[in-house]
C-alpha positions in Angstrom: 27.7 2.5 -21.6 23.6 1.9 -21.1 21.2 2.2 -23.5 17.5 1.6 -23.4 15.4 1.5 -26.4 11.3 1.5 -26.5 11.6 1.1 -22.5 7.9 0.2 -21.5 8.0 -0.1 -17.4 4.7 -1.1 -15.6 3.9 -1.3 -11.9 0.9 -3.6 -12.3 -1.3 -2.1 -14.5 -0.2 1.4 -14.2 2.1 2.5 -17.0 5.1 4.2 -15.5 7.1 4.7 -18.4 6.3 4.1 -22.5 8.2 4.3 -25.2 11.4 5.9 -23.6 14.7 5.9 -25.6 17.8 6.1 -22.6 21.7 6.8 -23.0 24.1 7.1 -20.4 27.6 7.6 -21.5 31.1 8.4 -19.9 30.9 11.5 -18.2 27.0 11.5 -17.8 26.5 12.1 -14.0 22.4 11.9 -14.1 20.2 12.9 -11.7 17.1 10.6 -11.7 14.3 12.7 -10.0 10.2 12.6 -9.8 8.0 12.0 -7.3 7.5 9.0 -5.1 6.2 6.2 -6.8 6.9 7.7 -10.6 9.4 4.9 -11.2 12.6 5.5 -10.3 13.5 2.9 -8.3 12.1 0.5 -10.9 13.9 2.1 -13.8 17.1 1.9 -12.1 16.7 -1.7 -11.3 15.8 -2.3 -15.0 19.0 -0.5 -16.3 21.0 -2.5 -14.1 19.4 -5.6 -15.2 18.1 -6.4 -11.8 14.6 -6.5 -13.2 12.6 -6.8 -16.9 11.1 -4.1 -18.7 7.5 -4.8 -19.9 8.9 -3.9 -23.5 12.2 -2.6 -25.0 15.6 -3.4 -24.2 18.5 -2.5 -22.5 22.4 -2.6 -23.7 25.1 -2.6 -21.0 28.8 -2.0 -21.8 31.4 -2.2 -19.2 31.4 -2.6 -15.3 27.9 -1.7 -13.6 27.7 -0.9 -9.8 24.3 -1.3 -8.4 23.1 -0.3 -5.2 19.6 -0.7 -4.5 17.7 0.9 -1.4 17.4 -2.1 0.1 20.8 -4.3 -0.4 20.5 -7.9 0.6 23.4 -10.1 0.7 23.4 -13.8 0.7 25.9 -15.0 3.1 25.5 -13.6 6.6 28.3 -15.0 8.1 30.8 -13.7 6.0 32.7 -10.6 7.4 32.1 -7.2 6.4 35.9 -6.8 5.3 35.5 -10.1 3.0 32.1 -8.5 1.5 33.9 -5.8 0.3 37.0 -7.3 -1.0 35.0 -9.5 -2.8 34.1 -7.1 -5.3 37.7 -7.9 -7.1 38.0 -11.5 -5.9 40.4 -10.7 -3.4 38.5 -12.6 -0.3 38.6 -15.8 -1.6 42.4 -15.7 -2.6 43.4 -14.2 0.7 41.0 -17.0 2.3 43.0 -19.7 0.2 46.4 -18.0 0.9 45.8 -18.6 4.7 45.0 -22.1 4.6 48.0 -22.9 2.5 50.2 -21.1 4.9 48.7 -23.2 7.7 49.6 -26.3 5.5 52.9 -25.4 4.8 53.7 -25.0 8.6 53.4 -28.7 9.0 54.6 -29.5 5.3 57.0 -28.6 3.1 55.5 -30.2 0.1 56.7 -28.5 -3.3 53.2 -28.9 -4.5 52.0 -26.6 -1.8 54.4 -24.1 -2.4 53.9 -24.0 -6.2 50.2 -23.7 -5.3 51.0 -21.0 -2.8 53.1 -19.1 -5.4 50.4 -18.9 -7.8 47.6 -17.9 -5.7 50.0 -15.0 -4.4 50.7 -14.1 -8.1 47.0 -13.8 -9.1 46.7 -11.9 -5.5 49.4 -9.3 -6.4 48.0 -9.0 -10.0 44.8 -7.8 -8.6 46.7 -5.0 -6.6 47.7 -7.2 -3.6 47.8 -5.8 -0.1 47.5 -2.2 -1.7 44.1 -3.0 -2.5 43.3 -4.1 0.9 44.3 -1.0 2.2 42.4 0.7 -0.5 39.2 -0.9 0.4 39.9 0.0 4.1 40.4 3.7 3.3 36.6 3.5 1.4 34.8 2.0 4.5 36.8 4.4 6.8 35.4 7.5 4.4 31.6 5.8 4.9 32.1 5.4 8.7 33.1 2.0 8.7 36.0 1.3 11.2 38.0 -1.7 11.3 36.2 -3.0 14.5 33.2 -3.2 11.9 34.9 -4.5 9.2 36.0 -7.4 11.4 32.0 -8.3 12.1 29.8 -11.0 10.5 27.5 -9.1 8.0 24.5 -10.6 10.1 25.3 -8.7 13.0 25.4 -5.3 11.4 22.6 -2.8 11.6 20.8 -2.3 8.2 22.6 1.1 8.2 26.0 -0.5 8.4 24.9 -3.4 5.6 24.2 -0.5 3.2 27.2 1.4 3.9 29.1 -2.0 3.3 27.4 -2.5 0.0 28.1 1.0 -1.3 31.9 0.7 -0.3 31.9 -2.6 -2.3 30.6 -0.6 -5.2 32.9 2.0 -5.2 35.9 -0.5 -4.4 35.1 -2.4 -7.4 34.5 0.8 -9.4 38.0 2.5 -8.4 39.5 -0.6 -10.4 37.5 -0.3 -13.7 39.6 1.0 -16.4 38.2 4.5 -17.6 35.2 4.0 -14.9 32.0 1.9 -14.7 28.6 2.9 -14.6 27.5 3.4 -11.2 23.4 3.5 -10.5 22.9 4.4 -6.7 19.6 4.3 -5.2 19.6 6.9 -2.3 23.5 6.4 -1.5 23.4 9.1 1.1 21.1 7.2 3.6 22.6 6.3 7.1 25.7 8.3 6.3 27.0 10.9 8.2 28.0 14.6 7.1 31.6 13.5 6.6 30.6 10.8 4.6 28.4 12.6 2.5 31.0 15.3 2.0 33.6 12.7 0.8 31.0 10.7 -1.3 30.1 14.2 -3.3 34.1 14.4 -4.0 34.2 10.8 -5.2 31.1 10.9 -7.6 32.0 14.5 -8.4 35.3 13.0 -9.9 34.2 9.8 -11.4 34.9 9.6 -15.0 32.7 6.7 -16.1 28.6 6.8 -16.2 26.7 7.5 -13.1 22.7 7.8 -12.4 21.8 8.7 -8.9 18.4 8.6 -7.0 18.5 11.1 -4.3 16.6 13.5 -2.0 19.9 15.1 -0.6 19.6 18.3 -2.4 23.6 19.2 -1.7 24.5 15.8 -3.4 22.5 16.8 -6.6 23.9 20.1 -6.7 27.6 19.3 -6.4 27.5 15.9 -8.9 25.2 15.9 -11.3 25.2 17.3 -14.9 22.4 16.2 -16.3 18.6 15.3 -14.9 16.1 12.8 -15.9 12.7 13.9 -14.4 10.2 11.1 -14.5 6.8 12.6 -15.1 4.4 10.2 -13.4 1.3 11.8 -15.1 2.4 11.4 -18.5 5.1 8.3 -18.4 7.4 9.9 -19.6 11.2 11.2 -19.1 12.3 14.7 -19.7 16.0 15.2 -20.4 17.7 18.1 -19.2 21.5 18.8 -20.2 22.3 21.0 -17.4 23.3 20.8 -13.6 21.0 20.6 -10.8 20.6 24.3 -10.2 20.0 25.6 -14.0 17.6 22.3 -14.2 15.3 24.0 -11.3 15.5 27.2 -13.2 14.8 25.5 -16.9 12.1 23.4 -15.3 10.5 26.6 -13.8 10.9 28.5 -16.9 9.2 25.6 -19.3 6.5 25.3 -16.8 6.0 29.0 -17.2 6.0 29.1 -20.9 3.7 26.1 -21.1 1.1 27.9 -19.2 1.4 31.3 -21.4 1.1 29.1 -24.9 -2.0 27.6 -23.4 -3.5 30.8 -22.3 -2.8 32.2 -25.7 -4.0 29.4 -27.5 -6.8 29.2 -25.5 -7.8 32.8 -25.9 -7.3 32.6 -29.6 -9.5 29.1 -30.1 -12.3 30.6 -27.9 -12.4 33.8 -30.1 -12.3 31.7 -33.5 -15.0 29.3 -31.5 -17.3 32.3 -31.0 -16.6 33.5 -34.4 -17.7 30.4 -36.0 -21.0 30.0 -33.8 -22.1 33.4 -35.0 -21.2 32.6 -39.0 -23.0 29.2 -38.8 -26.6 30.7 -38.6 -25.9 31.9 -42.4 -25.8 29.0 -44.7 -23.5 31.1 -47.1 -20.7 31.1 -44.6 -21.2 27.5 -43.1 -18.0 26.4 -44.5 -16.2 29.1 -43.2 -17.5 28.4 -39.8 -16.4 24.7 -40.1 -12.9 25.9 -41.5 -12.5 28.2 -38.3 -13.4 25.3 -35.6 -10.8 23.4 -37.1 -8.4 25.9 -36.8 -9.3 26.3 -33.1 -8.9 22.5 -32.7 -5.6 22.5 -34.3 -4.5 25.5 -31.9 -4.9 23.4 -29.1 -3.7 20.1 -30.3 -0.4 21.6 -31.2 0.2 22.4 -27.6 2.6 20.6 -25.3 0.8 18.5 -22.6 0.0 20.4 -19.5 1.7 18.7 -16.5 -0.8 18.1 -14.1 0.1 18.5 -10.2 1.7 15.9 -8.4 -0.5 13.9 -6.1 0.4 14.2 -2.4 0.1 11.7 0.4 -2.1 12.7 3.2 -0.1 11.6 6.1 -1.5 11.7 9.8 -0.8 9.6 12.5 -3.4 7.7 14.8 -5.3 9.2 17.4 -3.6 7.8 20.4 -5.4 5.2 22.9 -5.9 5.9 26.4 -3.0 5.0 28.8 -1.2 5.8 32.1 1.2 8.2 32.9 4.0 6.4 31.8 3.4 3.9 29.2 6.6 2.6 28.4 9.8 2.1 30.7 13.1 -0.1 30.2 15.7 -0.6 32.8 19.1 -2.0 32.4 19.2 -2.7 28.9 22.6 -3.7 27.3 23.4 -5.5 23.8 26.1 -6.6 22.5 27.5 -8.4 19.4 30.3 -11.3 20.5 32.8 -9.1 22.2 31.6 -5.8 20.5 29.5 -4.1 23.1 26.9 -1.6 21.4 25.6 -0.1 24.5 24.9 -1.1 28.1 23.0 0.0 31.2 20.3 1.7 29.3 17.3 3.2 31.5 14.3 4.8 29.4 11.1 6.5 31.0 8.5 7.6 28.2 5.8 9.5 29.7 2.4 10.2 28.0 3.1 12.6 25.0 6.6 12.9 25.7 9.0 13.6 22.9 12.5 11.9 23.1 14.8 12.0 20.4 17.7 9.0 20.7 21.4 10.6 19.6 24.8 9.2 18.7 27.3 8.8 16.1 26.5 5.8 13.4 27.2 2.4 14.9 26.2 3.9 18.5 23.3 1.5 18.8 20.2 3.9 18.0 18.4 1.5 15.7 19.2 -1.4 17.9 17.9 0.3 21.1 14.8 1.2 19.2 14.2 -2.6 17.8 14.6 -3.7 21.7 12.1 -1.1 22.7 9.5 -2.5 20.3 10.3 -6.2 21.2 11.8 -6.9 17.5 15.2 -7.7 19.2 16.1 -8.8 22.7 18.4 -7.4 25.1 21.5 -9.1 26.6 20.3 -7.5 30.3 17.3 -5.6 31.8 14.2 -5.6 30.5 11.4 -3.5 28.8 8.3 -3.0 31.2 4.9 -2.0 29.1 2.6 0.5 31.3 -1.1 0.7 31.4 -2.7 0.8 28.3 0.6 0.9 26.4 -0.1 0.5 22.3 3.1 1.0 20.5 3.5 1.8 17.1 7.2 1.0 15.5 8.3 2.5 12.2 11.7 0.4 10.9 14.1 2.5 8.8 15.0 -0.7 6.7 10.9 -1.6 6.5 11.9 -5.2 8.0 8.5 -5.3 9.5 6.9 -5.7 5.9 6.3 -9.0 4.7 7.6 -8.7 1.1 5.3 -11.9 -0.1 2.2 -10.2 1.5 0.1 -7.4 -0.5 -0.4 -3.8 0.7 -4.2 -4.5 1.5 -3.1 -7.5 3.8 -0.5 -5.7 5.6 -3.4 -3.1 6.5 -5.7 -6.2 7.4 -3.2 -7.1 9.9 -2.4 -4.0 11.5 -6.4 -3.3 11.8 -8.3 -6.6 11.9 -11.6 -5.1 13.4 -11.5 -2.3 10.4 -13.4 -3.3 7.0 -11.4 -3.4 3.4 -13.5 0.1 2.2 -12.1 1.3 5.7 -8.8 0.4 4.9 -9.0 1.3 0.9 -10.0 4.9 2.3 -6.6 5.1 4.4 -4.6 3.6 1.5 -6.2 6.1 -0.9 -4.8 9.0 1.3 -1.5 7.5 0.9 -1.7 7.4 -2.7 -2.8 3.6 -3.0 -5.6 3.1 -5.2 -7.0 0.5 -7.5 -4.9 -2.2 -8.2 -2.2 -1.0 -5.9 -3.6 -2.3 -2.9 -2.9 -5.9 -4.7 0.7 -5.4 -5.1 3.2 -7.4 -3.0 5.3 -5.5 -0.5 8.5 -6.6 -2.4 7.9 -4.6 -5.3 7.0 -1.4 -4.0 9.7 1.3 -4.3 11.2 2.8 -1.1 9.2 5.8 -1.0 6.2 3.5 -1.7 7.2 1.1 1.3 7.9 4.0 3.8 4.2 5.2 2.8 3.0 1.6 3.4 4.5 1.5 6.8 3.1 5.0 7.7 -0.5 4.0 6.7 -0.2 0.6 8.7 0.8 3.0 12.0 -2.7 5.0 11.2 -4.7 2.1 12.1 -2.8 1.1 15.1 -4.2 3.7 17.8 -0.7 3.7 18.8 -0.1 6.4 22.0 3.8 5.6 22.0 5.5 5.6 18.4 9.0 4.6 17.9 10.1 6.2 14.5 13.4 4.9 13.1 14.5 7.5 10.1 10.6 8.1 8.8 11.9 10.7 6.4 14.1 8.3 4.5 13.5 7.8 0.9 10.7 10.6 0.5 10.5 13.0 -1.9 10.6 17.0 -0.3 6.7 17.3 -0.4 5.9 14.0 1.3 8.8 14.8 3.6 6.7 18.0 4.9 3.6 15.7 5.2 5.5 13.7 7.6 7.0 16.6 9.4 3.8 18.0 9.8 2.3 14.6 11.2 4.7 14.4 13.9 4.6 17.9 14.9 0.6 17.1 15.2 0.6 13.8 16.8 -0.4 14.1 20.5 1.1 10.8 21.6 4.7 10.3 22.8 7.2 9.6 20.3 10.5 8.2 20.4 12.8 9.5 17.3 16.2 8.3 15.7 16.9 10.3 12.8 19.7 12.1 10.8 17.5 14.8 9.6 17.4 18.1 11.5 14.0 19.2 10.3 12.5 16.0 11.7 13.8 16.8 15.0 12.9 20.6 14.8 9.0 19.1 13.8 9.6 16.8 17.0 10.3 19.6 19.6 11.9 17.3 22.1 11.8 17.5 25.6 14.5 14.8 26.2 17.5 13.2 24.5 19.2 9.8 25.2 22.7 9.8 24.1 24.3 6.3 23.0 26.4 4.3 23.7 26.4 5.6 27.0 22.7 6.0 27.4 22.6 9.3 29.2 19.3 10.8 29.6 19.4 14.8 29.6 17.0 17.4 28.9 16.9 18.8 25.5 19.1 21.5 24.6 19.2 23.1 20.8 22.8 22.7 21.2 22.3 18.9 20.5 21.4 19.8 16.8 24.9 19.8 15.8 25.0 16.0 16.7 22.1 15.2 14.8 23.5 16.7 11.8 27.1 14.8 12.7 25.2 11.7 12.9 
């Protein structure tokens, strides 16, 4: 279905993969794993035909459905329903039928009747109204009710838009004979627990090919039957033809075997070299000494490369600038899109050092409220009032605060204009951006790299109130633990939106705001269930 030959991928001057052959066949459900920055997103993009390899070629047969981490659609004025139906061309046929129906009401022109019949016949051939109902079912299973499907794409949150793109891909795949190839980059981002459960079932029964990048261990355990591990230190792909649990066991066994073989070989080589050194002193044994030295070299050269430990970003949040008792308040906030009310009459008071969790089901307005508090989005009513000494730091889940055309270093300069490039490079180095990496435009970064860059800009800000929207999305397990530790240690105030119960545990909230009603209450561990369901 997809085959890559002699594949070489680069990020700037850094080689991600070198001379790699990959193949995806029907029934292959592959988990693509590796640390952040290893090249997972770049690999998936090239296999999908959305990017070009530095060397090698990729061949595709059959339908391919690609979900990037940060999907962008062209026309923001189409409805969400039409966006999904466009995967099979049903949207344009429905629009044409509606137009012809209006014209037929005022005219019985035979040509219009024939035209309507032809369009209706094409519509029926593509599944007709049954296909439309099928699309609605897929959307509902992904947490997209009819009221959302009626909205224009431009009015939806980033999470809703991403679920629309996922629904569109799955709707197209359901019509592919024998199943197409799905290439999914973090498909469970922004999904609630019920939707994740449904998606696991859908992917588990998928008959075509599948490559999935995910930090959702449950999804990998339930879905994949093969694993590709991208080793960033060796620019290679290790292929395991087993499921997730067996992969973890096998990889651990491989590591133990490598260490054991290297230890034995180094012991034997050391003994040979010591004996050779003794024999070199005698001219009659010089040849024998040379042979022993060569044998020692062969022993070491025949070993598999030792897998170097992955580098980990040293995540920390800024030392908060001094501020008054209540650096941020908001009163009577409401927000609507057209006739759809998102939330109404919300009051917020963020005291110095306080910890606030914003809770609610998908679509309740959590991200919208955070954007209003950050000054990114205007509210319809009410106002946000900065208190004495307020310094806001905003982390956006969709990274919309990053300018895709500006480099990593340019973003840091904007965040901290008073700091030298040397200081900024040192901070970036702690977040695993070094050398030419700082000259990359943000648009070419992977989701994990964008997350690290956005977090790095916060370090320079001196913020005393952090607004964090899904800060653990797109992170590998080790990087996620670093972010959770940074949240736990930060002495300033935090307002958090998350689907991650671990992030809430690290935050240790003192208060919660429940949306869409905007009710503020003291934190109770009973609310953790709502975090998991959201």
